[in-house]
N, C-alpha and C positions, 0 to 999 in steps of 0.2 A: 265231559262236561263238551259241551261244541262251545267253538269262538262264539261272537256276534262283531260281527261289523253292519256299520251304515252307510253309503255310498248316497252322495246328494248327485244330483243328476240322472237319476238311474234310468231314467225312460228314454233316454240320448244315445247313441251312437256307443258313447265308449264306455258311459255304464250302465250302457246294459249286455254289454260284454263282460264287462269286471262282475254284474250281479252274475254271469252264468258260471263263471272264472271261482267264487267263491261258495258258491254251490255246491261244485263241483269238487272243488276241495273242503266240504262238507263243515264250512261255514253255517250259520242261520243270518241271515241277510234282512238287513232292513234298508226298503228304498224310499229314495226321497226325490221326489221332482212337483214343480208347481206347471209343466208340461205345456210353456210358450212354448220351447222348442223341439221338448219332445215328444216322444209317443208312445202311448200304454202299450200298441202293438210289438215295438219290441220286448215289451217282456210281457204279455201276456200267459207267453206259457210258462211262467215262475209262480202266477197264481193258486193254479191248484195245490202248492206245494207246502207244505207246513213248515218249509224252512225259511220261508219268505215273507214276508210282509214289505206292504206298502203304504205311504204317508203321502197325501199329495199335499202338499205346502211349500208354501216360499222361503227361502231358509234365509231370506236377509229379516223377514221376522223370527221370532223367540222360538227356539227350538226345544221340543220339551219330548226326549223320550225313553217312558220308563225304564226301567230293569238295565242290566249293566247295560254297559259297551266293550269291547276292548279295542276295536279301530275303526275307525272313522276317515271315508274318501272323498274330496271335496272335490267332486266332478262338474259342480252344477254353474252353469256357465254359458250364455251364447260363443260360438267358437266360428260362424263362418264371417263373411264381410257385410253379405246382406244383412246376416243378424243385427249382429252389433253396430252397422249403420241404420236401421232400424230401431233399434231400441236404445239409445247409446247410453238412457241412465238408469237403466237398467241392470245394462254389464257395468257400469262401474259400481253401482249399487251389490251387486252379486260379488264381485272382487271386493268392496271394500267388506259392506254389512253382515255380506253373510260368512265372509271368512272369517269373521268376528269373533259372529255365532258358532260355527264349528267348532271355534279355537277356547271357546268358553264353553262347549259343551266336553270338547276331550278334556278341558283342567278337571270342570267338574266331574266327568266319568272316570279320569285315571285313562285314558283312550289312549293309543297311540293316533297320529290323524298322518293323512301322506294329502296334499293336498296338488291339484294339478293349474302348475304353469306354463308355458310356454314359451315357442323359442322366438315369438313375438317380441319377446323382453330385450331381444336384443335391434330389435328392431330395422332399421337397410342397411348391415352392418359392414365394418368397418376394418374387420377382421375376419379372415376365410382361410378354412373353415372356422365355426364359431364354438368355441371350449367355457368351461364354465365361471372361467375368471374374465371374460369379455363384459365388458359393462353395459356394450350393448349404444346405440346409436337413435334416437327414438327421439321424434317429434310428439311433444304431451298436450299441441291447440292445433294439431292435424289431424282428420277425421279417422285413422289407425291409434289414434291417441289412449281414446278412451276401454279398446280393449288393450291395448301394450303397458299402460301408466296401471287397469287394474289389477291385471296380473304380477307386474313390481311392485303393489303394494303389495297387493296377500299374498309375495315373496317377504318384505319385510317385515310384515306384520307376525305372521308367521315365525321370524326368527326373533320376536322380541317375545311372544310368548316361550320362547323354546328358553333364551338365556335369562328373562324374565321370572315365567311359571315356573319352570323347569321340563313345561307339557314335549315329551316324544315326538318328534316333527318329522317330515320327511315332506324332499321339494324333487317333482320331477319335472322335468323340462322340457314338453312333447314337438316332435315334430312333427310334420305332414302326416297322417296317416289317416289311411283310406283301407274301405274293406264292406262289406257286406249289414247294412241297415244304414247306411249312409240316406240324405236326402240328394235324392239328385236336382232338385235345383237349390243347390244352398251356395251357389256361387262361389265356391271350391274349384279348382283348375278340374279334378277327376272325375270329377260326376257332371259336370257342367262338360266336360268333351264327350264324355258316354254319354249322359243325354242329350247331347246335339247329334249325334250319330243315329240313338234308336229316334229320334223325332225324323230325322233325314236333311237333318238343318246343317251347313256349314260349319265347321269349328271355330269359334272367336277365337285368341289369340293375341293379348292386350301387350302394348308398345311392341320390340321389334322382336319378342318371346325368347330374346340370349337371356334373358333371366333366367334362374337354375331354382329350381325346388331338388328335396333328396325325399321318394315317397318311403315308408315305414307300410306294410301290412297287419292289421290291426291280431292280430296273434300274437306276432312277437313284441307286438310294444304291451299288449297285457301282462304277457311273459315279464319283462324288463318292470313295470309299476310291480309285478306281485314280488319280485323279489326285493326291488328298492326296500318296500314296506315290512320287509322280516327283516332287511337286515341292520347295521350297525350306522348308518352314515344319515348324520341331521344335513351335509349340506346341499344343494345346486347340484340337481344329476341329468343332463341328457341322456334322452333317447331318443330312438329313434335308426334311421336306415343313412348311412351315407354317400349311398350308391346314387348322384348325382344327375340330373339331367336337366337340361335348357327343357325349356316348357315348350316349343318346335318343334324338337324331335320330339316330346311327350306327346305330342297333339298329330305326329306323325305314328307314334308306335299304337294311339286310341283306332286311327284311320286305320292299321294293317289289321287288327284282332278284332274289329266288327266288320271288317271285311266289307266297307262300305266307298264310296267315291263323290265325298266330299272333300272339299278343296278348306283352306286356311283360311278366314280371315283376319284382318289386324285390324285390334282398334286404338285410340290411344291410352297412355298407361298411366295407373289412377293416381293419384296422391298419395306420396310416402310405399309406393306398394316397393316391397324389398329384390332389388339387383342380383342377388344370391342368398341364399339358405341351405347350408352343409352341416352338420353336428359332428362333431369331435367327440365321437364315443370310446375317449381311453379310462375315462372313471369307466362309465356302464363294465366295460371289459374287466377292467381291474377289479374294483371293487363286487361287482356282482355276477358275473362271470356271464354276463351278456353280449350277446351280438346278435342281430337278424338270422333270421332262417331262410325267409321265406324269399327268394327272388322276386324284381318286378314282372315279371314274364306272368310266372305260376300267380303271383297273386291279382292280378289284374286278370287273368281270365277266370275266377272264382270269384269274382265282381263284379266283372261283365255277365258275367250268369249268372249270378242276382240279381239281378236291373234288368236285362233280358224276361226273368220268369215274373217279374211285377206285371201287373195288367198293364195294358195301352193306356188306358187312364189316368196311371199311376207317370205313366210319362210325357204326358201335357202337365202335371202339376207345377205349377209356378210355384213360387216362395211365399210363405206363410203372410198374411198383413197381420203386421200386432195394433192393438186396440194403443191410443196414446194417453200411455200412465204418468204422471210427474210424481 
């Protein structure tokens, strides 16, 4: 009998790649998404498959899935600054109520659940690089607090279900990830830089560009998530690429990659924007036998070729406007 997995946020960037991976591993996959930030284009190739089914559903409402479930991967959440600054209430609700509903389903189905946390739980870190033992430096009432605290709450309630209800839980802390199916205009540095290059615009760097990020190619991340789900470890694990680079240098890399003649323009740094971001992946190496394999140069080329293959109309698209919901 094939094992059955529910993936929330299935039509999103990471969710769609997870659907592909679990289909490849011969699972039956149930995808779920309310399509606020996800796009069915990302999973349309899966609809003809008997092993795939899709529910258009908001996880902040009661979740009913008939039949057995072996695993749940909770990846439903806005993940870019543009998204969660426009829909802050929904961002908090999916981290709190959505996680609660997924954990309740895991308990009822006796399924193992992996929840997608983030490096943002570390806030603007005072410790570098960031290990799982670091508790973070987060402003709960700042503009990024809706995302940061939603994920911190997600971790807390997940551990409570593990301790009190004996639910099998896993927590992955995801660092900056990139690759095909990202939205060009979602506000994150990599797609923003490539989108500006494709449109012939100057590349926008916030602050003086000395702030750092560590970019992990999506295939490497998915491998780490898969290994964590099947491991025996229930505490948080960082999964990301520790190859750190300043955003100023990264913009230069994109200009070199695209062969464009744009310049870098500087704008004021957003409130609470992290100055440093680099994962300590000691636990992932030791517990999962995992480390990234795809170099930034190789991954950037794949990602740029993907974006370049899109129609010029896609290059011009601006971020979605979200209707206001209470």
